[in-house]
N, CA and C of each residue as an Amber inpcrd file, in Angstrom:
protein
   183
  95.6030000  80.0470000  87.0070000  95.9090000  79.1460000  88.0980000
  94.8500000  79.3050000  89.1990000  94.2280000  78.2690000  89.5980000
  93.1940000  78.3290000  90.6600000  93.8740000  78.2760000  92.0280000
  93.4580000  79.1570000  92.9170000  94.0180000  79.1650000  94.2540000
  93.2120000  78.2810000  95.1640000  93.8910000  77.7200000  96.1370000
  93.2250000  76.8170000  97.0650000  92.2480000  77.6290000  97.9600000
  91.2180000  76.9420000  98.4680000  90.2750000  77.6410000  99.3700000
  90.9670000  78.2030000 100.6280000  91.9640000  77.5080000 101.1410000
  92.6790000  78.0050000 102.2920000  93.3960000  79.3130000 101.9720000
  94.0660000  79.3590000 100.8200000  94.7560000  80.5780000 100.3880000
  93.7840000  81.6820000 100.1730000  92.6380000  81.4590000  99.5500000
  91.6140000  82.4840000  99.3120000  91.1090000  83.0160000 100.6730000
  90.9020000  82.1420000 101.6280000  90.4550000  82.6040000 102.9610000
  91.5130000  83.4580000 103.6230000  92.7420000  83.0420000 103.5510000
  93.8880000  83.7950000 104.1180000  93.9220000  85.1830000 103.4550000
  93.8250000  85.2200000 102.1140000  93.8880000  86.4910000 101.3810000
  92.7450000  87.4150000 101.7780000  91.5450000  86.8530000 101.9330000
  90.4100000  87.6850000 102.3310000  90.6110000  88.2390000 103.7490000
  91.1020000  87.4580000 104.6570000  91.3690000  87.9160000 106.0140000
  92.4290000  89.0290000 106.0110000  93.4560000  88.8650000 105.1960000
  94.5300000  89.8540000 105.1130000  93.9520000  91.1710000 104.5910000
  93.0900000  91.0950000 103.5940000  92.4900000  92.2860000 103.0080000
  91.5970000  92.9950000 104.0730000  90.8730000  92.2330000 104.8330000
  90.0040000  92.7810000 105.8790000  90.8300000  93.4790000 106.9650000
  91.9670000  92.8440000 107.3480000  92.8620000  93.5060000 108.3380000
  93.4240000  94.8060000 107.7870000  93.7660000  94.8080000 106.5290000
  94.3050000  96.0200000 105.9210000  93.2590000  97.1330000 105.8970000
  92.0460000  96.8090000 105.5860000  90.9740000  97.7510000 105.5750000
  90.7520000  98.3100000 106.9780000  90.7290000  97.4660000 107.9880000
  90.5390000  97.8810000 109.3570000  91.6360000  98.8270000 109.7800000
  92.9060000  98.5330000 109.4010000  94.0040000  99.4160000 109.7600000
  93.8610000 100.7260000 109.0850000  93.4000000 100.7640000 107.8220000
  93.2450000 102.0120000 107.1190000  92.1270000 102.8400000 107.7570000
  91.0550000 102.1820000 108.1520000  89.9540000 102.9090000 108.7850000
  90.4180000 103.4920000 110.1410000  91.2070000 102.7200000 110.9070000
  91.7020000 103.2070000 112.1980000  92.6270000 104.4030000 111.9780000
  93.4460000 104.3330000 110.9500000  94.3630000 105.4390000 110.6670000
  93.5630000 106.6870000 110.2760000  92.5000000 106.4960000 109.5090000
  91.6790000 107.6520000 109.1220000  91.0030000 108.2710000 110.3350000
  90.4710000 107.4450000 111.2380000  89.8050000 107.9580000 112.4480000
  90.7930000 108.7060000 113.2800000  92.0060000 108.2100000 113.4340000
  93.0430000 108.9060000 114.2420000  93.4200000 110.2700000 113.5740000
  93.5470000 110.2680000 112.2890000  93.8760000 111.4760000 111.5760000
  92.8090000 112.5480000 111.7670000  91.5770000 112.1240000 111.6330000
  90.4330000 113.0380000 111.8110000  90.4090000 113.5060000 113.2600000
  90.5900000 112.6350000 114.2390000  90.5950000 113.0000000 115.6570000
  91.7050000 114.0000000 115.9440000  92.8650000 113.8240000 115.3310000
  93.9500000 114.7810000 115.5730000  93.5860000 116.1490000 115.0820000
  92.9530000 116.2480000 113.9240000  92.5070000 117.5520000 113.4430000
  91.4530000 118.1640000 114.3540000  90.5440000 117.3480000 114.8840000
  89.5720000 117.8360000 115.8050000  90.1880000 118.3510000 117.0710000
  91.2240000 117.5820000 117.5920000  91.8960000 118.0080000 118.7730000
  92.6010000 119.3720000 118.5570000  93.1770000 119.5370000 117.3970000
  93.8270000 120.8310000 117.0610000  92.8320000 121.9230000 116.9780000
  91.5750000 121.6600000 116.7200000  90.5180000 122.6810000 116.7090000
  89.8980000 122.8330000 118.1120000  90.4250000 122.1370000 119.0750000
  89.9860000 122.2210000 120.4570000  88.5100000 121.8330000 120.6580000
  88.0770000 120.8650000 119.8880000  86.7430000 120.2910000 120.1300000
  86.7160000 119.4550000 121.4010000  85.6190000 119.3750000 122.0660000
  85.5370000 118.5860000 123.3270000  85.8750000 117.0990000 123.0630000
  86.6100000 116.5000000 123.9960000  86.9650000 115.0930000 123.8510000
  85.7690000 114.1980000 123.7090000  84.7290000 114.4660000 124.4370000
  83.5400000 113.6110000 124.3810000  82.9380000 113.6290000 122.9730000
  82.9380000 114.7890000 122.3180000  82.3990000 114.8830000 120.9850000
  83.2830000 114.1150000 119.9810000  84.5870000 114.2670000 120.1430000
  85.5450000 113.6290000 119.2480000  85.4210000 112.1040000 119.3660000
  85.3080000 111.6510000 120.6480000  85.1440000 110.2080000 120.9110000
  83.8850000 109.6770000 120.2110000  82.8220000 110.4040000 120.3910000
  81.5540000 109.9540000 119.8270000  81.5940000 109.8990000 118.3040000
  82.2010000 110.8730000 117.6670000  82.2560000 110.9800000 116.2170000
  83.2520000 110.0490000 115.5840000  84.3470000 109.7910000 116.2500000
  85.4350000 108.9400000 115.6820000  85.4080000 107.4980000 116.1860000
  84.6430000 107.2570000 117.2640000  84.5610000 105.9780000 117.8890000
  85.9020000 105.5630000 118.5040000  86.6870000 106.5180000 118.8800000
  87.9550000 106.3110000 119.6630000  87.6470000 106.5820000 121.0840000
  88.3530000 105.9440000 121.9760000  88.1270000 106.1500000 123.4070000
  88.7490000 107.4670000 123.8750000  88.3360000 107.9630000 125.0060000
  88.8910000 109.1570000 125.5860000  90.3950000 108.9060000 125.8310000
  90.7500000 107.7450000 126.3130000  92.1460000 107.3750000 126.5340000
  92.9570000 107.4840000 125.2540000  92.4190000 106.9730000 124.1600000
  93.1010000 107.0130000 122.8990000  93.3310000 108.4790000 122.4380000
  92.3050000 109.2950000 122.6650000  92.3750000 110.7050000 122.2900000
  93.4400000 111.4120000 123.1320000  93.4920000 111.0870000 124.4160000
  94.5020000 111.7290000 125.2920000  95.8680000 111.3230000 124.8410000
  96.0720000 110.0840000 124.4480000  97.3580000 109.6930000 123.8970000
  97.7360000 110.3940000 122.6480000  96.7320000 110.5550000 121.7580000
  96.9410000 111.2940000 120.5100000  97.3550000 112.7380000 120.7870000
  96.6870000 113.3380000 121.7760000  96.9860000 114.7390000 122.1070000
  98.4290000 114.9220000 122.5410000  98.9950000 113.9240000 123.1910000
 100.3760000 113.9790000 123.7010000 101.4180000 113.8180000 122.6330000
 101.0310000 113.2610000 121.4580000 102.0350000 113.0430000 120.4370000
 102.2960000 114.2520000 119.6030000
């Protein structure tokens, strides 16, 4: 059964959003490990591409 172009576009966008969420989750997980090792926030931010504010929020959880 052939899918409509609109459905294919929607499916591709959904897959991209899922990949982005997975990448974000992986960055947060890595950042949490780095925080536990007491690495400097600036270094963690640079390596994970998370903001200092995001890291401070992670630290509090």
